[in-house]
MINUBA-465405 format. One record per residue: residue number from 1; x, y, z of N, C-alpha, C in turn. Coordinates in steps of 0.1 Angstrom, whole numbers, plus 5000, padded with zeros to 4 digits. Example, Ala and Ser with C-alpha at 12.3 -4.5 7.8 and 13.67 -1.06 7.14 Angstrom:
2
SITE:1:5132:4943:5078:5123:4955:5078:5132:4967:5078
SITE:2:5128:4978:5071:5137:4989:5071:5129:5000:5079
This chain:
145
SITE:1:9334:3116:6673:9327:3115:6662:9318:3131:6661
SITE:2:9317:3136:6650:9308:3147:6647:9294:3143:6645
SITE:3:9285:3151:6649:9272:3147:6650:9264:3152:6631
SITE:4:9254:3151:6625:9251:3156:6615:9245:3164:6616
SITE:5:9243:3175:6612:9237:3190:6615:9226:3191:6601
SITE:6:9213:3196:6606:9201:3199:6595:9209:3203:6582
SITE:7:9204:3196:6574:9206:3205:6560:9221:3199:6553
SITE:8:9233:3193:6562:9242:3186:6559:9241:3177:6547
SITE:9:9234:3174:6535:9235:3166:6529:9248:3159:6522
SITE:10:9259:3166:6527:9271:3162:6521:9277:3151:6532
SITE:11:9271:3150:6545:9271:3142:6552:9268:3128:6549
SITE:12:9252:3132:6551:9244:3117:6544:9251:3112:6532
SITE:13:9254:3122:6522:9264:3114:6511:9275:3107:6515
SITE:14:9279:3114:6526:9294:3105:6532:9291:3089:6537
SITE:15:9280:3092:6544:9274:3081:6550:9271:3068:6537
SITE:16:9263:3074:6528:9260:3065:6515:9271:3060:6509
SITE:17:9283:3070:6512:9296:3060:6503:9301:3051:6512
SITE:18:9302:3057:6525:9305:3043:6534:9298:3028:6533
SITE:19:9285:3033:6530:9279:3019:6527:9282:3014:6515
SITE:20:9284:3017:6505:9289:3015:6493:9300:3010:6494
SITE:21:9312:3014:6503:9325:3010:6502:9322:2994:6510
SITE:22:9312:2996:6516:9312:2980:6527:9307:2970:6517
SITE:23:9294:2977:6506:9289:2966:6499:9301:2959:6489
SITE:24:9308:2970:6482:9321:2967:6472:9331:2956:6481
SITE:25:9337:2959:6492:9342:2948:6500:9336:2938:6501
SITE:26:9321:2939:6505:9316:2921:6507:9318:2918:6493
SITE:27:9314:2925:6483:9309:2918:6468:9328:2915:6463
SITE:28:9339:2917:6470:9347:2910:6468:9351:2899:6472
SITE:29:9345:2896:6484:9348:2882:6494:9340:2873:6490
SITE:30:9346:2862:6495:9340:2850:6491:9332:2842:6503
SITE:31:9320:2851:6506:9312:2848:6518:9303:2836:6512
SITE:32:9294:2830:6524:9288:2824:6519:9274:2831:6513
SITE:33:9272:2828:6500:9261:2834:6490:9250:2838:6495
SITE:34:9244:2829:6506:9231:2837:6509:9233:2848:6520
SITE:35:9241:2843:6532:9245:2857:6539:9248:2868:6532
SITE:36:9258:2865:6520:9263:2878:6517:9252:2886:6508
SITE:37:9243:2881:6501:9232:2885:6493:9222:2890:6506
SITE:38:9221:2888:6514:9209:2892:6527:9216:2904:6530
SITE:39:9231:2904:6532:9240:2917:6539:9235:2929:6528
SITE:40:9240:2928:6519:9244:2933:6505:9232:2943:6502
SITE:41:9222:2932:6506:9206:2938:6501:9199:2945:6512
SITE:42:9202:2945:6525:9200:2951:6537:9211:2964:6531
SITE:43:9221:2964:6531:9229:2978:6530:9226:2986:6517
SITE:44:9221:2976:6506:9213:2988:6495:9200:2995:6499
SITE:45:9195:2986:6508:9181:2991:6513:9182:3004:6521
SITE:46:9193:3003:6529:9196:3012:6540:9203:3027:6532
SITE:47:9212:3022:6521:9216:3034:6511:9201:3041:6506
SITE:48:9193:3034:6503:9181:3042:6494:9172:3047:6505
SITE:49:9176:3044:6518:9167:3052:6526:9175:3065:6530
SITE:50:9187:3063:6532:9197:3074:6536:9195:3085:6526
SITE:51:9195:3082:6511:9192:3093:6503:9181:3097:6504
SITE:52:9171:3088:6507:9157:3095:6508:9154:3105:6514
SITE:53:9163:3102:6529:9162:3112:6542:9170:3125:6537
SITE:54:9181:3125:6530:9186:3135:6526:9180:3141:6518
SITE:55:9171:3138:6508:9162:3148:6499:9151:3151:6511
SITE:56:9147:3145:6517:9134:3151:6527:9143:3163:6536
SITE:57:9150:3161:6540:9157:3173:6546:9164:3184:6540
SITE:58:9163:3185:6528:9171:3190:6516:9154:3202:6512
SITE:59:9145:3193:6509:9133:3194:6499:9127:3202:6512
SITE:60:9128:3201:6527:9117:3208:6537:9125:3214:6550
SITE:61:9140:3223:6545:9146:3226:6550:9140:3235:6562
SITE:62:9139:3234:6574:9137:3240:6586:9121:3241:6587
SITE:63:9116:3231:6579:9101:3228:6588:9093:3215:6590
SITE:64:9103:3212:6595:9098:3194:6596:9104:3189:6612
SITE:65:9106:3203:6622:9110:3200:6637:9116:3188:6640
SITE:66:9107:3180:6651:9112:3169:6656:9110:3162:6648
SITE:67:9107:3159:6636:9110:3147:6628:9121:3147:6618
SITE:68:9127:3160:6619:9139:3164:6613:9150:3158:6623
SITE:69:9147:3161:6635:9157:3159:6644:9160:3145:6648
SITE:70:9147:3137:6647:9147:3123:6645:9154:3116:6632
SITE:71:9152:3121:6622:9160:3116:6612:9173:3120:6610
SITE:72:9179:3129:6619:9191:3131:6621:9197:3124:6632
SITE:73:9189:3118:6642:9194:3108:6651:9198:3093:6644
SITE:74:9185:3093:6637:9191:3079:6628:9198:3079:6616
SITE:75:9201:3093:6613:9213:3091:6602:9226:3090:6609
SITE:76:9227:3098:6620:9242:3095:6632:9241:3079:6637
SITE:77:9233:3072:6641:9233:3060:6646:9235:3050:6632
SITE:78:9232:3052:6622:9234:3049:6608:9248:3045:6604
SITE:79:9255:3060:6606:9271:3064:6603:9280:3055:6617
SITE:80:9275:3055:6629:9281:3046:6639:9282:3034:6633
SITE:81:9270:3028:6632:9269:3010:6627:9276:3012:6617
SITE:82:9277:3014:6607:9286:3018:6594:9302:3015:6599
SITE:83:9304:3029:6606:9320:3029:6605:9321:3018:6617
SITE:84:9315:3012:6626:9317:3000:6635:9323:2986:6624
SITE:85:9313:2984:6615:9314:2977:6608:9325:2975:6597
SITE:86:9326:2988:6594:9340:2990:6583:9349:2986:6590
SITE:87:9350:2991:6605:9366:2989:6614:9366:2972:6614
SITE:88:9358:2963:6616:9360:2952:6619:9362:2944:6606
SITE:89:9355:2950:6595:9357:2946:6579:9370:2949:6575
SITE:90:9379:2958:6581:9392:2963:6574:9401:2953:6578
SITE:91:9400:2946:6591:9408:2934:6596:9410:2923:6586
SITE:92:9398:2919:6578:9400:2909:6567:9400:2911:6553
SITE:93:9403:2925:6550:9401:2929:6539:9409:2924:6530
SITE:94:9423:2920:6530:9436:2915:6526:9423:2901:6523
SITE:95:9427:2892:6533:9422:2881:6530:9410:2873:6527
SITE:96:9402:2886:6524:9387:2882:6517:9386:2884:6503
SITE:97:9395:2894:6496:9398:2896:6484:9402:2881:6477
SITE:98:9398:2879:6465:9403:2867:6459:9418:2872:6454
SITE:99:9418:2886:6446:9432:2887:6442:9442:2893:6451
SITE:100:9439:2889:6462:9448:2895:6474:9464:2889:6474
SITE:101:9472:2895:6477:9487:2890:6476:9494:2885:6490
SITE:102:9482:2882:6501:9483:2879:6513:9489:2863:6509
SITE:103:9497:2858:6518:9502:2841:6518:9490:2837:6517
SITE:104:9488:2821:6513:9479:2814:6511:9471:2808:6524
SITE:105:9484:2807:6536:9479:2799:6548:9471:2812:6559
SITE:106:9478:2824:6554:9475:2832:6563:9459:2833:6559
SITE:107:9459:2839:6546:9447:2842:6539:9436:2830:6540
SITE:108:9441:2817:6547:9428:2807:6548:9426:2807:6565
SITE:109:9433:2811:6572:9431:2815:6586:9422:2824:6588
SITE:110:9427:2838:6583:9417:2850:6585:9404:2846:6578
SITE:111:9404:2840:6565:9390:2836:6561:9383:2828:6568
SITE:112:9388:2819:6578:9380:2811:6583:9377:2817:6596
SITE:113:9386:2826:6602:9381:2834:6613:9373:2844:6612
SITE:114:9369:2848:6599:9361:2861:6595:9344:2853:6595
SITE:115:9347:2838:6590:9331:2830:6588:9330:2823:6601
SITE:116:9341:2820:6613:9335:2815:6624:9334:2825:6635
SITE:117:9342:2835:6639:9347:2845:6651:9337:2854:6647
SITE:118:9336:2860:6630:9329:2874:6635:9313:2870:6629
SITE:119:9310:2858:6628:9293:2857:6623:9286:2865:6631
SITE:120:9288:2864:6644:9277:2872:6653:9278:2887:6647
SITE:121:9290:2894:6647:9290:2906:6643:9283:2910:6632
SITE:122:9285:2899:6621:9277:2900:6607:9262:2903:6609
SITE:123:9262:2890:6618:9244:2890:6620:9239:2904:6628
SITE:124:9246:2909:6639:9244:2921:6646:9241:2929:6636
SITE:125:9251:2927:6632:9252:2944:6614:9238:2941:6607
SITE:126:9239:2928:6602:9223:2932:6593:9213:2932:6603
SITE:127:9210:2932:6615:9202:2931:6622:9198:2948:6624
SITE:128:9210:2957:6630:9213:2968:6627:9210:2975:6616
SITE:129:9216:2973:6606:9210:2981:6596:9196:2979:6587
SITE:130:9190:2968:6590:9176:2965:6590:9169:2974:6602
SITE:131:9171:2976:6613:9165:2987:6620:9170:3002:6616
SITE:132:9177:3003:6612:9182:3018:6606:9169:3020:6594
SITE:133:9170:3011:6585:9165:3011:6575:9148:3015:6579
SITE:134:9145:3005:6584:9131:3007:6587:9126:3018:6593
SITE:135:9136:3024:6607:9135:3038:6610:9134:3048:6600
SITE:136:9143:3048:6592:9143:3060:6582:9132:3058:6575
SITE:137:9128:3048:6570:9112:3048:6564:9102:3054:6569
SITE:138:9101:3048:6581:9089:3052:6588:9091:3068:6593
SITE:139:9104:3076:6591:9101:3089:6595:9099:3098:6582
SITE:140:9106:3089:6568:9101:3095:6556:9090:3096:6553
SITE:141:9084:3087:6555:9067:3085:6555:9061:3093:6562
SITE:142:9064:3093:6574:9058:3104:6586:9057:3118:6580
SITE:143:9071:3119:6575:9070:3135:6569:9064:3139:6559
SITE:144:9060:3128:6550:9056:3131:6537:9038:3132:6540
SITE:145:9034:3130:6554:9020:3129:6555:9016:3143:6558
């Protein structure tokens, strides 16, 4: 995995696009509406924080020192978090989409497995992205002082 470098706004936008892909995949699924809403809200918050961090890094090129390094570390952690969840989600994507051509028995089995076996993964992911959001938000606020 490559790390994000200072000023590479394209890398940050790629992370935002990954978050957006996960949101779209979850929107196509038929999960619990409360869990789904909480997760997509957290992802949208993270996406906004990522964009704010990208703007901050671009606006203050080279003048932020250790705060820039901390932001870059959080961006890397966000990327890793999103990539790991995306890999888990990919195993179930065909079964979670309502218009999927997967057989109904297979689809039902994968859907049940998603809801039961991956419940802890979803909860951990929701916590992880909330932490990433909070850390990025605090760093952006600190950089604005």
